[in-house]
C-alpha positions in Angstrom: 83.7 76.5 106.7 80.9 77.7 108.9 80.2 81.4 108.8 81.2 82.1 112.5 84.6 80.4 111.9 85.2 82.6 108.8 84.1 85.7 110.7 86.6 84.7 113.4 89.5 84.7 110.8 88.4 88.2 109.8 88.5 89.4 113.3 91.8 87.9 113.9 93.2 89.6 110.8 91.9 92.9 112.2 93.3 92.3 115.7 96.8 91.7 114.1 96.9 94.9 112.2 100.0 96.9 112.5 99.7 99.8 115.0 100.0 102.4 112.2 96.8 100.9 110.6 94.9 100.6 113.8 95.3 104.2 114.9 93.6 105.4 111.6 90.7 103.0 111.7 87.6 104.9 112.9 83.9 104.8 111.8 84.5 101.6 109.9 82.2 98.6 109.7 83.7 95.2 108.5 81.1 92.6 107.5 81.2 89.2 106.0 79.0 88.1 103.2 78.6 84.8 101.3 79.1 86.3 97.8 78.9 89.7 96.2 75.6 91.0 94.9 75.2 92.5 91.4 75.3 95.9 92.8 78.5 95.3 94.7 80.0 93.8 91.6 79.1 96.9 89.7 80.6 99.1 92.5 83.8 97.1 92.2 83.9 97.5 88.4 84.0 93.7 88.0 81.9 91.5 85.7 80.2 88.4 86.8 83.1 86.3 85.7 85.7 88.0 88.0 86.3 86.9 91.5 85.8 89.4 94.3 87.5 88.6 97.6 86.5 92.0 99.2 85.1 95.4 98.6 85.6 98.8 100.2 82.6 101.2 100.2 83.0 104.6 101.5 85.1 107.8 101.2 88.9 107.2 101.6 90.6 109.1 104.4 92.8 110.8 101.8 89.7 112.3 100.2 87.9 113.6 103.2 87.9 117.3 103.9 86.6 119.5 106.7 83.1 119.0 105.5 83.3 115.2 106.3 81.3 114.6 109.5 78.2 113.0 110.8 78.7 110.2 108.2 77.6 106.7 108.4 80.5 104.2 108.7 82.4 103.2 105.8 82.3 99.5 105.1 84.6 96.7 104.2 82.9 93.5 102.9 84.8 90.3 102.8 83.3 87.5 100.7 83.5 84.0 102.2 82.5 82.0 99.0 85.5 83.3 97.0 87.9 82.5 99.8 86.6 79.0 100.1 86.8 78.5 96.3 90.5 79.6 96.2 91.9 78.2 99.4 92.7 74.6 99.8 93.8 74.7 103.5 93.1 76.5 106.7 96.6 78.1 106.5 96.0 79.4 103.0 92.5 80.8 104.1 94.1 82.6 107.0 96.8 84.2 104.7 94.2 85.1 102.0 91.8 86.6 104.5 94.7 88.7 106.0 95.7 89.9 102.6 92.1 90.8 101.7 91.5 92.7 104.9 94.9 94.6 104.3 94.0 95.3 100.7 90.6 96.8 101.5 92.0 98.8 104.5 94.5 100.2 102.0 91.6 101.5 99.9 90.0 102.9 103.1 93.4 104.8 103.6 93.4 106.0 100.1 95.9 103.7 98.5 95.3 102.8 94.9 95.4 99.3 93.2 98.8 99.9 91.6 100.4 100.8 95.0 98.7 97.8 96.6 100.1 95.5 93.9 103.6 97.0 94.7 103.0 96.1 98.4 102.1 92.5 97.4 98.5 93.2 98.4 96.9 93.1 95.0 
C-alpha cells in the first residue's frame, strides 16, 4: 500500500473517533512511519523480534499537573510495515489501523495495557 493511502486510513480512524475521545485530544501529533527505530523499540520496551503497530510518546493526560504547559505536542506513531505484514485485506487493514489508533489514544488518556486488553484494544 502506498504511504498516502495508509495515512488516509489513519486520518479516517481519527475522524471516526467517538466524541468523548475527540474532546480530549489536544496538542497531539499523529504520524506514520514505515517501521520503528531502535530507539522507538526501546521506548516501547520491545525487543527486535516483537511486532510494534504503534507507539505513544508523551505524558498521559492522567499524569499532567498544573505545571504542564508550553509543552511540545505528544506523539502517536503508527507503523505501516507491521500493519502490512499482518493484514491480508483492505478491510482487515482498516480495522487494525482503527484498533491501533484507539490503543495509542488510550495511552494518551492514561489507560494502561491491562485495561486496553479488557477493552479489546490490546
